[in-house]
SERO-4910 file (N, C-alpha, C, O; in steps of 0.05 Angstrom, whole numbers):
BEGIN
 pado doro    nc1    nc2    nc3   cac1   cac2   cac3    cc1    cc2    cc3    oc1    oc2    oc3
  Met    A   6542  -3430   1933   6526  -3435   1904   6498  -3421   1907   6483  -3422   1927
  Glu    A   6495  -3409   1887   6469  -3389   1888   6440  -3409   1884   6437  -3424   1865
  Ile    A   6422  -3405   1905   6402  -3415   1894   6381  -3406   1879   6371  -3384   1882
  Lys    A   6372  -3422   1864   6355  -3412   1840   6328  -3418   1845   6317  -3438   1835
  Met    A   6313  -3398   1865   6291  -3405   1877   6262  -3410   1856   6242  -3420   1866
  Asp    A   6262  -3404   1833   6240  -3407   1817   6242  -3433   1810   6221  -3446   1809
  Lys    A   6263  -3445   1805   6270  -3471   1794   6259  -3490   1818   6244  -3509   1815
  Ile    A   6272  -3481   1845   6262  -3503   1864   6234  -3508   1871   6223  -3530   1877
  Asn    A   6223  -3478   1869   6195  -3479   1878   6177  -3493   1855   6156  -3506   1860
  Glu    A   6189  -3490   1828   6172  -3504   1802   6177  -3537   1815   6156  -3549   1820
  Leu    A   6200  -3549   1819   6209  -3580   1824   6192  -3586   1853   6185  -3608   1858
  Leu    A   6188  -3567   1870   6174  -3572   1901   6148  -3576   1891   6140  -3599   1897
  Lys    A   6130  -3559   1874   6106  -3561   1866   6093  -3587   1872   6076  -3595   1887
  Ser    A   6110  -3599   1850   6098  -3630   1840   6116  -3654   1851   6111  -3676   1842
  Ala    A   6135  -3653   1870   6148  -3668   1887   6130  -3677   1914   6119  -3661   1930
  Arg    A   6129  -3704   1912   6110  -3716   1942   6135  -3734   1960   6138  -3731   1984
  Thr    A   6146  -3746   1949   6167  -3774   1955   6199  -3760   1961   6215  -3750   1945
  Val    A   6199  -3763   1990   6223  -3749   2001   6238  -3772   2007   6225  -3789   2018
  Ala    A   6265  -3779   2003   6277  -3797   2016   6297  -3787   2039   6316  -3774   2030
  Ile    A   6297  -3791   2062   6311  -3772   2084   6338  -3790   2090   6338  -3808   2106
  Val    A   6355  -3784   2079   6388  -3804   2088   6396  -3793   2110   6399  -3769   2111
  Gly    A   6402  -3807   2129   6414  -3802   2149   6398  -3790   2175   6406  -3777   2194
  Ile    A   6375  -3801   2170   6351  -3794   2186   6353  -3806   2220   6358  -3830   2227
  Ser    A   6348  -3785   2237   6358  -3805   2265   6321  -3808   2280   6299  -3799   2273
  Lys    A   6328  -3820   2294   6295  -3830   2319   6301  -3811   2342   6287  -3813   2362
  Asp    A   6314  -3799   2341   6315  -3777   2365   6305  -3752   2353   6317  -3743   2333
  Pro    A   6284  -3740   2363   6264  -3720   2355   6278  -3700   2357   6274  -3685   2339
  Glu    A   6301  -3690   2379   6313  -3669   2384   6329  -3658   2355   6334  -3635   2350
  Lys    A   6337  -3684   2339   6358  -3681   2314   6345  -3668   2292   6322  -3677   2286
  Pro    A   6357  -3645   2274   6347  -3636   2254   6335  -3657   2232   6318  -3648   2217
  Ser    A   6339  -3674   2231   6337  -3691   2209   6311  -3713   2219   6301  -3728   2201
  Tyr    A   6303  -3715   2240   6276  -3720   2251   6254  -3698   2246   6231  -3703   2239
  Arg    A   6265  -3675   2250   6243  -3656   2253   6237  -3647   2225   6214  -3642   2219
  Val    A   6255  -3644   2211   6256  -3638   2178   6232  -3660   2175   6209  -3652   2173
  Ala    A   6239  -3687   2175   6215  -3708   2169   6194  -3706   2172   6177  -3708   2155
  Glu    A   6190  -3699   2199   6161  -3695   2212   6148  -3675   2201   6123  -3675   2196
  Tyr    A   6168  -3654   2195   6148  -3627   2184   6142  -3632   2157   6121  -3622   2148
  Leu    A   6159  -3648   2139   6152  -3655   2111   6130  -3672   2108   6115  -3669   2089
  Lys    A   6122  -3699   2134   6105  -3712   2134   6080  -3704   2139   6060  -3715   2132
  Asn    A   6083  -3677   2155   6057  -3663   2163   6049  -3643   2144   6030  -3627   2145
  Asn    A   6063  -3646   2131   6055  -3620   2101   6055  -3634   2075   6060  -3622   2054
  Gly    A   6050  -3659   2074   6034  -3676   2054   6053  -3687   2038   6046  -3692   2015
  Phe    A   6075  -3692   2045   6101  -3707   2024   6101  -3738   2045   6095  -3741   2068
  Arg    A   6110  -3758   2025   6108  -3784   2033   6139  -3783   2040   6154  -3777   2021
  Ile    A   6149  -3789   2062   6175  -3791   2074   6183  -3822   2074   6170  -3840   2083
  Ile    A   6208  -3824   2063   6223  -3849   2065   6252  -3845   2082   6273  -3834   2074
  Pro    A   6246  -3854   2103   6276  -3860   2121   6294  -3878   2114   6289  -3902   2112
  Val    A   6320  -3865   2110   6338  -3881   2099   6368  -3880   2125   6384  -3863   2132
  Asn    A   6365  -3904   2130   6386  -3908   2159   6387  -3934   2163   6368  -3947   2172
  Pro    A   6410  -3944   2157   6418  -3977   2168   6407  -3986   2189   6395  -4007   2190
  Asn    A   6411  -3967   2210   6405  -3971   2241   6378  -3980   2250   6376  -3993   2271
  Tyr    A   6359  -3975   2235   6331  -3969   2237   6314  -3986   2228   6323  -3996   2207
  Glu    A   6292  -3995   2234   6271  -4017   2224   6248  -3994   2218   6233  -3997   2198
  Glu    A   6245  -3971   2234   6227  -3950   2220   6230  -3925   2239   6238  -3926   2263
  Val    A   6223  -3901   2224   6218  -3875   2235   6193  -3863   2230   6182  -3863   2208
  Leu    A   6181  -3850   2255   6158  -3837   2248   6142  -3855   2232   6132  -3849   2210
  Gly    A   6139  -3878   2244   6119  -3895   2232   6123  -3909   2207   6108  -3927   2200
  Glu    A   6143  -3901   2193   6146  -3911   2163   6175  -3932   2164   6194  -3930   2179
  Lys    A   6172  -3950   2146   6194  -3971   2144   6217  -3953   2131   6215  -3935   2114
  Cys    A   6241  -3964   2146   6265  -3953   2145   6284  -3973   2126   6287  -3997   2128
  Tyr    A   6294  -3955   2110   6310  -3972   2088   6343  -3972   2092   6352  -3951   2101
  Lys    A   6359  -3989   2088   6384  -3983   2091   6406  -3961   2074   6426  -3951   2083
  Asn    A   6393  -3959   2043   6407  -3942   2029   6382  -3944   2009   6362  -3959   2008
  Leu    A   6394  -3918   1991   6370  -3913   1971   6361  -3935   1947   6339  -3933   1936
  Ser    A   6376  -3950   1942   6382  -3972   1923   6356  -3993   1931   6344  -4007   1915
  Glu    A   6350  -3992   1963   6325  -4010   1966   6294  -4000   1964   6273  -4013   1963
  Ile    A   6300  -3972   1964   6271  -3965   1960   6256  -3976   1930   6265  -3977   1908
  Pro    A   6233  -3983   1939   6217  -3993   1915   6206  -3980   1902   6195  -3991   1882
  Glu    A   6202  -3956   1904   6183  -3933   1887   6198  -3909   1878   6220  -3905   1888
  Cys    A   6188  -3892   1859   6202  -3870   1852   6206  -3853   1874   6192  -3855   1894
  Ile    A   6230  -3830   1872   6236  -3814   1892   6239  -3787   1879   6252  -3782   1859
  Asp    A   6225  -3772   1892   6231  -3745   1881   6249  -3725   1895   6251  -3704   1882
  Ile    A   6259  -3726   1913   6272  -3710   1931   6289  -3734   1946   6275  -3750   1959
  Val    A   6320  -3737   1945   6338  -3748   1968   6344  -3724   1981   6357  -3708   1967
  Asp    A   6339  -3715   2007   6347  -3697   2023   6365  -3715   2046   6356  -3734   2059
  Val    A   6395  -3704   2048   6418  -3717   2054   6425  -3699   2079   6432  -3676   2077
  Phe    A   6421  -3718   2109   6438  -3707   2133   6459  -3725   2136   6457  -3747   2147
  Arg    A   6479  -3717   2127   6511  -3735   2127   6527  -3707   2125   6520  -3684   2118
  Lys    A   6557  -3722   2135   6577  -3701   2127   6585  -3689   2101   6576  -3704   2083
  Ser    A   6596  -3671   2092   6603  -3668   2068   6620  -3688   2049   6619  -3693   2025
  Thr    A   6635  -3696   2070   6653  -3720   2065   6645  -3745   2056   6659  -3758   2041
  Asp    A   6614  -3755   2067   6600  -3774   2055   6589  -3773   2042   6576  -3794   2039
  Ile    A   6586  -3749   2022   6562  -3744   2008   6563  -3759   1977   6543  -3764   1965
  Leu    A   6590  -3764   1968   6597  -3770   1944   6585  -3790   1938   6570  -3790   1918
  Pro    A   6590  -3819   1958   6576  -3846   1953   6548  -3843   1951   6536  -3857   1935
  Ile    A   6534  -3824   1967   6506  -3823   1964   6495  -3814   1937   6474  -3820   1927
  Ala    A   6514  -3797   1928   6512  -3783   1905   6514  -3804   1878   6502  -3799   1857
  Glu    A   6527  -3823   1882   6531  -3842   1859   6512  -3863   1864   6508  -3883   1850
  Glu    A   6503  -3860   1880   6472  -3885   1888   6452  -3864   1878   6438  -3874   1860
  Ala    A   6446  -3841   1883   6421  -3830   1872   6428  -3826   1848   6406  -3829   1837
  Val    A   6446  -3821   1829   6448  -3829   1801   6434  -3850   1796   6416  -3846   1779
  Lys    A   6436  -3874   1806   6422  -3901   1795   6387  -3899   1798   6371  -3911   1784
  Val    A   6382  -3879   1820   6357  -3882   1830   6334  -3859   1814   6310  -3860   1808
  Lys    A   6354  -3840   1812   6348  -3816   1791   6321  -3800   1808   6297  -3803   1802
  Pro    A   6332  -3784   1828   6312  -3762   1840   6311  -3742   1821   6329  -3742   1804
  Arg    A   6294  -3725   1820   6292  -3697   1806   6316  -3679   1828   6337  -3669   1819
  Ile    A   6307  -3678   1855   6329  -3659   1862   6347  -3681   1881   6339  -3704   1886
  Phe    A   6364  -3674   1888   6385  -3677   1908   6396  -3651   1931   6413  -3634   1930
  Trp    A   6382  -3657   1944   6382  -3640   1965   6403  -3632   1997   6394  -3641   2018
  Met    A   6421  -3622   1997   6443  -3628   2019   6443  -3606   2042   6452  -3584   2040
  Gln    A   6432  -3615   2061   6423  -3591   2082   6442  -3575   2095   6465  -3581   2093
  Leu    A   6434  -3553   2111   6450  -3536   2124   6478  -3544   2129   6482  -3564   2143
  Gly    A   6497  -3530   2121   6529  -3536   2125   6542  -3564   2104   6564  -3574   2106
  Ile    A   6521  -3572   2084   6527  -3593   2071   6528  -3579   2041   6510  -3568   2029
  Glu    A   6559  -3585   2030   6566  -3583   1998   6588  -3600   1995   6608  -3605   2008
  Asn    A   6578  -3608   1971   6606  -3624   1956   6611  -3628   1929   6601  -3647   1918
  Lys    A   6625  -3611   1917   6631  -3601   1895   6633  -3625   1866   6623  -3625   1843
  Glu    A   6649  -3641   1881   6650  -3670   1861   6622  -3685   1862   6619  -3702   1845
  Ala    A   6604  -3679   1879   6581  -3701   1878   6563  -3681   1858   6551  -3689   1838
  Arg    A   6564  -3652   1866   6543  -3629   1846   6549  -3638   1822   6530  -3644   1807
  Glu    A   6578  -3641   1813   6580  -3638   1786   6571  -3658   1773   6560  -3654   1752
  Leu    A   6576  -3689   1786   6563  -3714   1782   6536  -3711   1778   6528  -3712   1755
  Leu    A   6519  -3706   1797   6486  -3707   1798   6483  -3687   1773   6469  -3693   1754
  Glu    A   6495  -3662   1773   6482  -3640   1751   6487  -3654   1724   6470  -3650   1707
  Lys    A   6506  -3669   1716   6515  -3681   1688   6496  -3706   1685   6492  -3717   1663
  Glu    A   6484  -3714   1712   6464  -3734   1700   6436  -3723   1697   6415  -3735   1693
  Gly    A   6439  -3694   1699   6407  -3679   1697   6391  -3676   1727   6368  -3667   1728
  Ile    A   6406  -3684   1749   6383  -3688   1767   6399  -3655   1785   6422  -3648   1788
  Phe    A   6373  -3641   1793   6375  -3619   1800   6392  -3615   1828   6383  -3628   1846
  Val    A   6416  -3599   1835   6421  -3605   1860   6416  -3575   1884   6413  -3553   1874
  Val    A   6415  -3580   1908   6414  -3564   1928   6431  -3566   1951   6431  -3587   1964
  Glu    A   6447  -3547   1956   6467  -3545   1976   6464  -3525   1992   6458  -3502   1988
  Asn    A   6471  -3539   2018   6474  -3515   2038   6446  -3496   2052   6444  -3474   2063
  Thr    A   6427  -3516   2046   6399  -3504   2050   6374  -3532   2061   6370  -3555   2055
  Cys    A   6363  -3511   2081   6343  -3529   2088   6319  -3534   2081   6300  -3518   2082
  Leu    A   6318  -3558   2073   6288  -3562   2065   6271  -3551   2071   6261  -3533   2058
  Lys    A   6259  -3561   2098   6240  -3547   2118   6236  -3519   2120   6214  -3508   2118
  Ile    A   6263  -3506   2126   6264  -3474   2124   6255  -3469   2094   6236  -3453   2093
  Phe    A   6262  -3475   2072   6254  -3469   2052   6225  -3476   2042   6210  -3463   2027
  His    A   6223  -3495   2051   6194  -3502   2042   6171  -3482   2057   6150  -3475   2045
  Ser    A   6177  -3474   2086   6161  -3461   2096   6161  -3436   2100   6143  -3424   2113
  Asn    A   6182  -3425   2089   6183  -3393   2076   6176  -3388   2047   6178  -3366   2038
  Asn    A   6166  -3411   2031   6162  -3412   2009   6133  -3423   1996   6126  -3427   1973
  Arg    A   6119  -3425   2024   6091  -3444   2016   6072  -3429   1994   6060  -3440   1976
  Gly    A   6073  -3403   2002   6051  -3390   1985   6059  -3387   1955   6042  -3375   1940
  Ser    A   6080  -3394   1944   6083  -3399   1917   6096  -3427   1909   6116  -3431   1894
  Leu    A   6083  -3441   1921   6081  -3473   1919   6062  -3479   1912   6063  -3498   1897
  Lys    A   6033  -3467   1917   6011  -3477   1909   6001  -3471   1883   5979  -3481   1877
***
């Protein structure tokens, strides 16, 4: 999938709330490091993992539907084969961006989300993208 840099930058300028689906409490895991980076760079992170009560000092939710506030970005750290049910749930909470991390792609989920007007990014790390494009996000 071609990354639409201008569109992503435009959306990230006003995005403040990121639900991190599949977050780990292990500081060595990419999901933890990305969430920590986002939190340290002005984003409100909302951990989503049914195995934890809290991560990085934030209440952890079992799923997207439990989150009582608007979500700008759903950032997913799950296998490509696990994405469709998360995308179906995301359609109900209507984030502006559904972001699949490095190595994660799902055509069926992408088509469903795009049909619902949700911008999709696949196979890209939000932390790397943000740190490489900070200058254009101001």
